[in-house]
N, C-alpha and C positions, 0 to 999 in steps of 0.2 A: 455326696457334698460331705464338707468338714465341716469340724464345729469352726476351725478357720477361716472356712468362705464362705460360712453366713455376712452379707451385708446387714449391714442395720440403715436403715430408712429412716430419716428424719431428725438424727441426731447426728448436733455436727460435733466435729472433731472431735472438742477440747473442753467438751458439755460435762465429763468425768471431772472435772476440775471443781464443778458446783458442789457435786454430790461432796466430794472429799470437804469443801471447804465445811460444807452445810456442818457432815458426819465431825469433824474437828473443832468446828465450833460446840454442838453440842454436847461433844464427847470431856471438851473442857469445863466446859459448865456443870453438864453432869458429875463428874469429876470433885469440883470447886461448892458443890451443894452438897454431898455426902462428907466430905472431910471439912466442912467449916459448917459448925453446927449452930454459930453464934451469931448468922446473917441474921440479920432486924428482917421486920416483914416485909418492911418496904423495897431492902433488895430485893429479896423473891420475890416481891411480884414479880418487879422490871424482869429478873431474868426469865420467871413464867410465861408473863408477854412474850420477853423475845421469843422466847422458846417454841410458845405455840405460834406464832408471826412466821419462825421458820419453817416450822410445822408445816406451814400455810403457801408458803408456797414450793419448798420442797413439789407438797402435791398441786399448784399451778401447774408446775414443770413438768412436772411427769401425765396428766390427766389427757392433755391431747394423746399421747399414746396408746392407751386403755383401749379396751373395745366398748366402754361404756363410756367417752369423754367425762359427760354432764357429775358423775359419781365420783368423781376427782376433783371435780370443781365446787360440788356440795360438799365435800372433804374437807377442801380450800378453802370455803366460805364458812365453816365452825371453826375449823383453827384458826383465822384472822378476826370474826367473833369476839370468840373468847379471849383471845388477846389482847382485841380493844375490851372489855369488859375489865378486863385483871390490868390492866392501865393503868381506865379511868377511874376505879376505886383502889388504888396500893393498902390506903390510910385503913380502910375497911376492916371486919374482926377475923379472926384468920379462921374461924365459922365460913364465913363469906368466902374467902379464897379457895376453901375446903373441899368449897360447894362446888362452884363454879367452876373449876379446876378439874373437879373429877366429874361433876356431868359433861365438864365437854372432852374429857381424855375415855370415857366410857360408850360416845356416841362415836366419837373418830375409833378407836379401838373396834367396838363392833364391826363400823364401815369397811375396816382393814382388814378382818376377817373376810364380810361374807364378801367382799370383792376379791380378794386371794380366793378363796371355796371358789365364788365362782365364774373368775378371770382366771386361773389358775393355769391354762392349756396356752395364755399366751402373756404369762407375765412368768419370765423365767424367775425367779426372786417369789415366787408365792411362799414359800416356806417361812421364808425371814419376812414377809408384810405380815404373815399369818401368827406371827411368833411373836414381832410388834403388838399386835392390832391381840389378843390374848396379855401378854401384859400390860398395855395402855389400863384395860377391861381389868385388869384383878388392883393396876394403882388406884383408877378410878374408884371402884368403889371400895376399896380402904381407905381414900381422902374422903369419903361420903359417910361411912358408917359412923367413922369417928372424928365429924367434926369439929370437936376440940381437944383434938391432940396437939401435940407440940409442936411449938415452925421447928425441931428435931426433925422431927417423924417427918413430917409433913417435906422438909427437905432433903433427903435419905429417899423416900420413897422415890418422889418428883427425881432426883440428882438418878438415881438408878436408871428411868427409865428413862431418861435423856441419854444414859453412858450407854445403852442398849442401842437406843434410838441410833446416837452417834457412831458405833461399833456400826453396826449393819449401812450406815449411808457411808459409809470409809471403805465397807465391803464391794457396793452395788460402785463404787468409784469407779475401784479397781477392774472392777467386769465392766461394767461401760467401755472404757479403757483399752481393755485390751477387742472388746471387739470392733471399737472405732480406728482402730491400728490398722 
């Protein structure tokens, strides 16, 4: 059996488009945060909430295909709850924003690391998932250790994570596209 002979079950033919759009959108927001240090805290909070929602949606879409779907649904819930918290409190201080985002990114990053290591036999892109988890934990810890950092540094750290996440999602979309063809 060759690589092309593998049949993908339960993946709609055009599902790769979701990953591609998610990846492009995440990459654009990441680049914008990296290169727009004048972003206001309200704008950053809204963008972070959108990014957290996108991560949550991505986890919801892929959770059913995992060996332990409940874990994917748990990660999705954490991302979505964190997105709502950030969206509902945009006027709070940078400290609050850094702590909320830092905690959610550390928790989801740890979840992604565990999932990548535990499910590596069934997750084709487990190394990428592991890398996203490690970057997430590092960014989350930095945001929590220095909650009084400027908006510029927070935007840069979150922007880098979003850019990496987006590029990984784009790579996954091409992989899913080649399998579904």
